[in-house]
C-alpha positions as CSV (number, residue, x, y, z in Angstrom):
1,M,-60.2,19.1,131.1
2,S,-57.9,21.5,132.7
3,I,-54.1,20.8,132.5
4,F,-54.1,20.9,136.3
5,E,-56.5,17.9,136.4
6,Y,-54.6,15.9,133.8
7,N,-52.7,13.7,136.4
8,G,-55.1,14.1,139.3
9,S,-54.0,14.9,142.9
10,A,-55.0,15.6,146.4
11,L,-52.9,17.6,148.9
12,V,-53.6,18.8,152.4
13,A,-51.5,20.5,155.2
14,M,-52.9,20.9,158.7
15,V,-51.6,22.6,161.8
16,G,-51.4,21.0,165.3
17,K,-49.9,22.0,168.6
18,N,-46.2,22.9,167.8
19,S,-46.5,20.5,164.8
20,F,-48.0,20.1,161.4
21,A,-49.1,17.3,159.1
22,I,-48.9,17.2,155.3
23,A,-50.6,14.5,153.3
24,S,-51.2,13.5,149.6
25,D,-52.7,10.8,147.6
26,R,-50.5,8.3,145.6
27,R,-52.3,8.1,142.3
28,L,-50.6,9.2,139.0
29,G,-53.1,9.1,136.2
30,V,-53.5,10.2,132.6
31,Q,-57.0,11.6,132.9
32,L,-59.1,8.6,134.0
33,Q,-56.4,6.0,133.3
34,T,-54.2,5.1,136.3
35,V,-50.5,4.9,135.5
36,A,-48.9,4.5,138.9
37,T,-50.0,4.0,142.5
38,D,-46.9,5.2,144.3
39,F,-46.3,8.7,143.0
40,Q,-44.5,11.1,145.3
41,R,-46.0,14.6,145.7
42,I,-44.5,15.6,149.1
43,F,-40.9,16.5,149.2
44,K,-38.5,17.2,152.1
45,I,-36.5,20.5,151.9
46,H,-35.0,20.1,155.3
47,D,-36.0,18.4,158.6
48,K,-38.6,21.0,159.5
49,L,-39.8,22.1,156.0
50,Y,-41.8,20.2,153.4
51,I,-43.4,21.1,150.1
52,G,-46.3,19.3,148.4
53,L,-46.9,19.9,144.7
54,S,-50.2,19.1,143.0
55,G,-50.8,19.5,139.3
56,L,-48.9,18.3,136.2
57,A,-46.5,15.5,137.2
58,T,-43.7,16.6,134.9
59,D,-43.8,20.2,136.3
60,V,-43.9,18.8,139.8
61,Q,-40.6,17.0,139.3
62,T,-38.9,19.9,137.5
63,L,-39.9,22.5,140.0
64,F,-38.8,20.4,142.9
65,Q,-35.3,19.9,141.4
66,R,-35.0,23.7,140.9
67,L,-36.1,24.3,144.5
68,V,-33.5,21.9,145.9
69,F,-30.9,23.7,143.9
70,R,-31.9,27.1,145.2
71,H,-32.1,25.9,148.8
72,K,-28.6,24.3,148.6
73,L,-27.3,27.6,147.3
74,Y,-28.9,29.4,150.3
75,Q,-27.4,26.9,152.7
76,L,-23.9,27.5,151.2
77,R,-24.2,31.2,151.4
78,E,-26.0,31.6,154.7
79,E,-24.8,28.5,156.5
80,R,-28.3,27.8,157.9
81,D,-31.5,26.2,156.7
82,M,-34.2,28.4,155.1
83,K,-37.1,29.5,157.3
84,P,-40.6,28.5,156.0
85,E,-41.6,32.1,155.4
86,A,-38.5,32.7,153.3
87,F,-39.0,29.5,151.4
88,A,-42.6,30.4,150.6
89,S,-41.4,33.7,149.2
90,L,-38.7,31.9,147.1
91,V,-41.4,29.6,145.6
92,S,-43.7,32.5,145.0
93,A,-40.9,34.5,143.2
94,M,-39.9,31.5,141.1
95,L,-43.5,30.9,140.0
96,Y,-44.1,34.6,139.2
97,E,-40.9,34.7,137.2
98,K,-42.4,32.1,134.8
99,R,-45.9,33.7,134.8
100,F,-46.1,33.9,130.9
101,G,-45.3,30.2,130.6
102,P,-46.1,28.9,134.1
103,Y,-45.4,25.7,135.8
104,F,-48.8,23.9,136.1
105,V,-48.5,23.3,139.8
106,Q,-50.2,24.3,143.0
107,P,-47.7,24.2,145.9
108,V,-48.5,23.5,149.5
109,I,-45.7,24.6,151.9
110,A,-45.6,23.4,155.6
111,G,-42.8,24.0,158.1
112,L,-41.8,24.8,161.7
113,G,-40.5,28.3,162.1
114,D,-39.0,30.2,165.1
115,D,-40.0,28.8,168.5
116,D,-41.4,25.8,166.5
117,I,-44.5,27.7,165.4
118,P,-46.1,25.9,162.5
119,F,-46.4,27.7,159.1
120,I,-48.6,26.6,156.2
121,C,-49.5,28.2,153.0
122,T,-50.5,27.5,149.4
123,M,-50.4,29.5,146.2
124,D,-51.6,29.4,142.7
125,S,-49.5,28.6,139.6
126,I,-48.2,32.2,139.4
127,G,-47.2,32.5,143.0
128,A,-50.1,34.4,144.7
129,K,-49.8,33.3,148.3
130,E,-52.7,32.2,150.5
131,L,-51.7,31.9,154.2
132,A,-53.7,30.0,156.8
133,E,-53.6,29.2,160.5
134,D,-55.6,25.9,160.4
135,F,-55.3,24.0,157.1
136,V,-54.7,24.5,153.3
137,V,-55.7,22.2,150.4
138,A,-54.8,21.7,146.8
139,G,-55.4,19.4,143.8
140,T,-58.4,18.0,142.0
141,A,-60.0,16.8,145.4
142,N,-59.7,20.3,146.9
143,E,-63.5,21.0,147.2
144,S,-64.2,17.8,149.2
145,L,-61.0,18.3,151.2
146,Y,-62.2,21.8,152.3
147,G,-65.5,20.2,153.5
148,A,-63.8,17.3,155.3
149,C,-61.2,19.6,157.0
150,E,-63.8,22.2,158.0
151,S,-65.8,19.6,159.8
152,M,-62.9,17.6,161.4
153,Y,-60.3,20.3,162.3
154,K,-59.9,21.6,165.8
155,P,-57.0,23.8,167.1
156,G,-54.2,22.6,169.3
157,M,-54.2,18.9,168.3
158,E,-51.5,16.6,169.6
159,P,-49.5,14.7,166.9
160,E,-51.5,11.4,167.2
161,E,-54.9,13.2,166.8
162,L,-53.5,15.4,164.0
163,F,-52.4,12.3,162.1
164,E,-55.8,10.7,162.6
165,T,-57.7,13.8,161.5
166,V,-55.6,14.5,158.4
167,S,-55.8,10.9,157.3
168,Q,-59.5,10.7,157.7
169,A,-60.0,14.0,155.8
170,L,-57.8,12.8,153.0
171,Q,-59.4,9.3,152.7
172,S,-62.9,10.6,152.7
173,S,-62.1,13.3,150.2
174,V,-60.4,11.1,147.6
175,D,-63.3,8.7,147.7
176,R,-65.4,11.6,146.2
177,D,-62.9,12.4,143.4
178,C,-62.2,9.9,140.6
179,L,-58.9,11.6,139.6
180,S,-57.1,11.0,143.0
181,G,-56.8,8.1,145.4
182,W,-55.0,4.8,145.7
183,G,-54.0,5.4,149.4
184,G,-52.1,8.2,150.9
185,H,-48.8,9.5,152.1
186,V,-48.7,11.3,155.5
187,F,-45.9,13.2,157.3
188,V,-46.4,14.4,160.8
189,V,-43.6,16.8,161.8
190,T,-42.9,17.8,165.4
191,P,-39.8,19.6,166.8
192,A,-38.4,16.2,167.9
193,E,-39.3,13.8,165.1
194,V,-40.9,13.2,161.7
195,K,-43.4,10.4,161.4
196,E,-44.0,9.1,157.8
197,S,-46.9,6.8,157.2
198,T,-48.5,5.2,154.1
199,L,-52.3,4.8,154.1
200,K,-54.1,2.1,152.3
201,G,-57.3,3.2,150.7
202,R,-59.9,2.0,148.2
203,M,-58.0,0.5,145.2
204,D,-60.6,1.3,142.5
């Protein structure tokens, strides 16, 4: 078993009309044994920027703490929040810096940039970025997430439809992956508000 699959995870970010959604499952496991059913994988950097971290749970928490530290330094120096593109470059640089002993994580970054244009990207454990204009996925359920998102996604969705689409994609995908599941956590971010929801899924 790969170290990336040790705890299990499912992450997806999807773009809507001047909005984005980011969702994850809630299971924390040790291989096939479930340890917790309320594990947090999506973290807020600021009101319009979120990062999801799939992979090894200990590295997820360590990397998030370091990213918060770097972002606070940036806020102090620049007196403004970091743009999503700049934050993606920061994450990429931090991962590449540790390439000989990497963090075992696969980040998914989602944010609203200038003129509230949504930005999403993912990267591998050493920071090679993959940009997309529709959706990005990560985690042990990534193959079934790709299939579900490909069939359900359509451009220019309003926030309600975006929430429904990303929720259905997540739920149907984790049902096909025994290492992720136990419901979901969904954030839908628009220029005006952030809606946070918890999904109930199959509990087996």
